[in-house]
C-alpha positions as CSV (number, residue, x, y, z in Angstrom):
1,X,-106.4,83.9,23.8
2,X,-109.0,85.9,21.4
3,X,-111.8,84.6,23.8
4,X,-110.0,85.2,27.0
5,X,-111.4,88.0,29.5
6,X,-107.6,88.6,30.2
7,X,-106.3,92.3,29.7
8,X,-103.3,91.2,28.1
9,X,-101.2,88.2,27.2
10,X,-97.9,87.0,28.7
11,X,-95.5,85.0,27.1
12,X,-92.2,83.5,28.2
13,X,-89.2,82.7,26.0
14,X,-85.5,82.0,26.1
15,X,-82.6,82.5,23.6
16,X,-81.2,78.9,23.4
17,X,-78.9,78.2,20.6
18,X,-80.3,75.7,18.3
19,X,-84.0,75.6,19.8
20,X,-87.0,77.6,18.7
21,X,-86.5,80.7,16.8
22,X,-89.1,83.6,17.7
23,X,-91.7,82.8,14.8
24,X,-91.7,79.3,15.9
25,X,-92.2,80.4,19.5
26,X,-95.2,82.6,18.6
27,X,-96.6,80.2,16.6
28,X,-96.4,77.7,19.5
29,X,-98.2,80.2,21.8
30,X,-100.8,80.6,18.9
31,X,-101.0,84.3,19.5
32,X,-100.1,85.8,15.9
33,X,-103.0,88.0,15.0
34,X,-104.2,88.4,18.6
35,X,-101.8,91.2,19.4
36,X,-104.2,93.8,17.7
37,X,-106.8,92.8,20.3
38,X,-104.9,92.4,23.4
39,X,-101.3,93.6,24.4
40,X,-98.7,91.0,24.3
41,X,-95.8,91.1,26.9
42,X,-92.9,89.1,27.2
43,X,-93.2,88.5,30.6
44,X,-89.9,86.6,31.1
45,X,-87.0,86.0,28.8
46,X,-83.5,85.4,29.3
47,X,-80.3,83.4,28.2
48,X,-78.7,80.5,30.0
49,X,-74.9,80.4,30.9
50,X,-74.9,76.9,29.4
51,X,-75.7,78.4,26.0
52,X,-73.7,81.6,26.2
53,X,-70.5,81.2,28.2
54,X,-69.4,84.6,27.6
55,X,-71.5,87.6,28.9
56,X,-71.2,89.5,25.9
57,X,-72.6,86.9,23.7
58,X,-75.5,86.6,26.1
59,X,-76.0,90.2,26.0
60,X,-76.1,90.4,22.4
61,X,-78.4,87.4,21.9
62,X,-80.9,88.8,24.3
63,X,-80.8,92.2,22.4
64,X,-81.6,90.1,19.2
65,X,-84.2,88.0,20.9
66,X,-86.0,91.0,22.2
67,X,-85.9,92.8,18.9
68,X,-87.2,89.5,17.1
69,X,-90.4,90.2,19.2
70,X,-91.1,93.5,17.3
71,X,-92.9,92.3,14.2
72,X,-95.3,90.6,16.5
73,X,-96.0,94.0,18.1
74,X,-94.9,92.8,21.6
75,X,-95.6,95.9,23.9
76,X,-93.0,95.1,26.7
77,X,-90.3,92.7,28.2
78,X,-89.1,91.6,31.3
79,X,-85.7,90.0,31.9
80,X,-85.0,87.2,33.9
81,X,-83.5,88.4,36.5
82,X,-82.1,91.7,37.5
83,X,-79.5,90.9,40.2
84,X,-79.8,87.2,41.2
85,X,-77.8,84.6,39.2
86,X,-79.6,81.5,39.5
87,X,-77.3,79.1,40.6
88,X,-79.9,75.9,40.4
89,X,-78.3,73.1,38.1
90,X,-78.8,73.4,34.5
91,X,-80.8,76.7,34.8
92,X,-78.3,79.3,35.6
93,X,-79.0,82.5,33.6
94,X,-77.5,85.6,32.9
95,X,-78.9,88.6,35.1
96,X,-78.9,92.0,33.9
97,X,-76.1,93.0,36.5
98,X,-73.9,89.7,36.0
99,X,-70.3,90.4,35.3
100,X,-69.5,93.5,33.7
101,X,-73.3,94.5,33.4
102,X,-73.4,94.1,29.6
103,X,-76.6,92.6,29.6
104,X,-78.0,95.8,31.1
105,X,-76.3,98.2,29.0
106,X,-77.7,96.5,25.7
107,X,-81.3,96.1,27.4
108,X,-82.0,99.0,29.7
109,X,-84.8,101.5,28.4
110,X,-82.4,104.5,29.4
111,X,-80.0,103.3,26.8
112,X,-82.5,102.1,24.3
113,X,-86.1,103.6,24.7
114,X,-87.3,101.9,21.9
115,X,-86.1,98.2,21.4
116,X,-87.7,97.8,18.2
117,X,-85.6,100.7,16.4
């Protein structure tokens, strides 16, 4: 990544109970130390319904997952997805507007202008 001509680095990560921690994820991506040279974005993150049966648990996990990127100086986040519940077998994820909208309420910049505070 350090030798790439790309303007920024895009990583993807999902909050999955019992899976990788954020530090393990960034170690796997090998970008620790490069974020000062190039902006790093989490261009896709989410939580699967198979891991979080209750939307409020998913929303809290997504907020924690987002905040866990802050020590690594991640500059932006894109939730997968906004208003589409993926119904593909085994990959159904919580969208921002799923259910009562609690995912959106905990992640939206209008409610949390700086997710790292």
